[in-house]
N, C-alpha and C positions, 0 to 999 in steps of 0.2 A: 839483157837483164834490167829489171825495173828499178828505178831510182829510189832510195830510201825515203821514207816519210819525212818530211820536214821536222817532226816533233823529236827525231833522233839526233838532230843537229846540236851541237853545243849551245846550251842556253846561257844567256848572260844574266847573272844574278842581279837582283835590283840594287843591291848595296855596293856593287863593284864600283872601283874608281874609274873615272873616265881617263886616268892618266895611264901611261905606258905600263907594260907589264912588269918592268923593273921597280916600279915605286911600291912602297908599303902603305897599307891603309891603316890610319889609327883608328882603333876601337875602343880605346880606354881614355879616360879623363886623368891625364898625368898629374894634374894640379891637385885632385883629391887624393891621390896616393902620396903626393909630397905633404899634404896636410896630415895624413895618417902617420907618415914616418916622423914628423915633428912631434906629434902627439905621444907616439910610442916612445920617442927618446926622452921626452919631459917626464912621462910616468916613469921611465926607468931611473931617471935622476932623482925623482922624488922617493921611489922605492928604496935606494941606496941610502938617502938621508935619514929615512924613517928606521931603517934596519940598524944602522950605526948608532943613532940617538937611542933607540930601544934598548941596546946594549947597556947604555948608561943608565937608564931606568931600571933594569934588572940588577944591575950590579949594586946600585944604591940600596935597592929593595933587600937583597941578599944581606948586605951589610948591617942594615937596620935589624934584620932578625937575629944577626950574630949579636949585635948590641944589646937587644932585649934579652936574650938568653943569659947574658952576662950582667944583667941588672943595671946596665948603663942606659937608663931610659931617656935622658937628655940627648945623648948622642943619637939613639935611635929615632928620637923625634926630629932632629935636624936631617938626618939622612932621608926620613920619610918626605919632608918638606922639599927637599932638593929633587928626590924622585918625582913628586908630583909636579914640580915646576918643569921638569924636562918633559914629562908626558904631555902636559898642557901646551907646551911649546910645539909639539908635533901635530896638535889637533888641527890647525889651519891647513897644514899640508895634506893631510888625510881627507879633509872635507873637500879641498880644492881638487884633489884627485878624483873624488866621487863625481864631480861634474863632467869628467871626460868618460866615465863608465856607466853612464846611464843611472846615476845615483847610487850605485852599488860601492860601498866603502871598502874596496878590496885590499886597500893598504893597511886597514885596521886588523885584518886577519893576519896571522903568523906572528912574526916578531913583536909587533906592538900589542896585540892581544895577550900574548904571552908574557910579556913584561908586565902589563896591567894586572894579571893574575897574580904574579909574584909580589906586586906592590900591594895588592889587596890582602894577601897572605901576611905580609909585614905590618899593615895597618890594623889587622884584625888582632894580631899577636900583641903589638903594644897597647892596643885598647884593653884586651883581656888582663894584661898583667897589670895594667893601671887602675882598672875599674872593676875587674872580676866578672865581667860580661862580654858576651860576643857581639861585636858591632854589627849593625844590620847594613844592607845596600844603602838605605836612606842616609845613615849616619856617615858612611864613607863617602857617598857624593856630596854631602854638605861640606865635609873636610875639602874636598876637591874644588867646591864652589868658593870657599874662604880663600884658598890658595890663589885660585885664578882671578878673584876680585881684587888681589893686590896689584896686578898689572891691567885691570880692566879688560880682561879677555875672556872668551868662552871657556866655560869649564867642561872637564872630562866627566862623562857619566858611565859608570861601570855597567856593562850587559849582564844579564842574569848568569850567563854561562861564565863570565869572567869572575864574578863574585863568588859563584859556587866552586869553581876551580881553585881560587885563592882560600876558601873556607875549608875545602877538604885537605889542601896542602897544610894548612894552619894546624890541623888535628895531629899531624906528624910532629911539628915542632913543639905542640902542646905536650906530647908524650915525652919528648926530651926535657921539656921545662919540669914536668911532673916528677921525673927521676931526679933532677937536681934538688926539687923539694923534698923528695923522699929522703935523700941522704941527709938532710937537716932535720929529718923526723917531723916535717910540717904535714901532718896528716890532713888537715882542714884543707890545705892548698891542693894536695893530691886529690882529695875527693872532689874539689870543685873542678879540676881538670877532667876526672873521670866523668863527673855528671854532664859537662859541657859536650864531651864526645858522645855520650849516651844520647843526649837531646838532639845533637846533630844527625847522630844516626837514625834516630826516630823520624826526623823530619825528611831525610833523604829517601826513606822508604816510600814516601809519597810520589816520588818521581819514577817515571818509566824511562829508565835510562838505557839507551842502546849501546851496543859496543863502540868504544871511543875513549877519549881521555877521562870524562867525568865517571864513566863506569870503572875504569880501572883504579881511579882514585878513591871511589866509593868502596870498592873489593879491599883496598889497603885499610880503609877505615875499621873494618870489621876485625882485623889483626891488631890495629892500634887499641881498640877498646878491650880486646882481650888482655893485651900487655898491661894495661891500666888496672884492669880487675885484679891481674895477679899481683901487681905492686901494692894494691890496697890489701890483699890477702896476706901479704908477706908483712906489711906494717902491722896488721892486726895481730899476727902470730908474735912478731917481735915485741909488740906493745904488751901483749899477754905475759910474755916470758919476763919482760922487766917487771911487770906489776908482781909476778910471782916471787921474783928474785928480791924485789924491795920488801915484800910482805915477810919473807923468810929471814931477811935481814933484820927486820924489825922485831920478829919473834925471837931471834937469837939475841939480840941485844936486851929484850925484856927479861929473858930467861937469866942472862948473865947478871943482870941488875938484881933480881930476885936473890940469886945465889950470893951476890955480894952482901945484900942486906942480912941474909942468914949468918953469914960468917961473922958478921959483927955481932 
């Protein structure tokens, strides 16, 4: 029988080790993996710090809303200041983490961004109750800048989505505020709240909102506006009834007076 061609023999791979068959060839750079593990651990620690401190921002923001709705404006202002300081405190951590992720500020997403939305809501509500106007993104960012300047640090700047999320949530609190004003028969204040919601609704129609958080909040605004319209209608009816009652009472009083004069 003819011998097999030499090509059928076991070929030696060019990257094979010259060492014995029992040795393992190193094909990975272990040091690079060690560096990635360190980075991953560092980012995880940063993430935990951001999540924990963001809870404080959100809690203070909620407390400021509670204070504003109960006409405790001074307390609301202090709580907003504390919330802004806590949010500013986290900014260096978020920016530092972005250096390890190709510039993507992934730690801003989630807890921190949600806390900023809540804070924006509280700031817009406090500003509206005090000034009767809806604060713009520029006005809110100026307040952040003033707060950060106290400690000579970089200031937080709200993104458009964070502002809009806070703005739409604000309309829900504004509806509660309008009910409180309605119980005191403050028709002018209720009308102002209704006008604010109506104008916000009109501006939001310019956005092509996809399914998501903002879309859900915008859909809620439609019902909020309807509730405010109903409140205004009820006030107008009760106002008309009160006016008729007053007129009737005055008429009865006049008739009684004439009768008394006639008896004399």
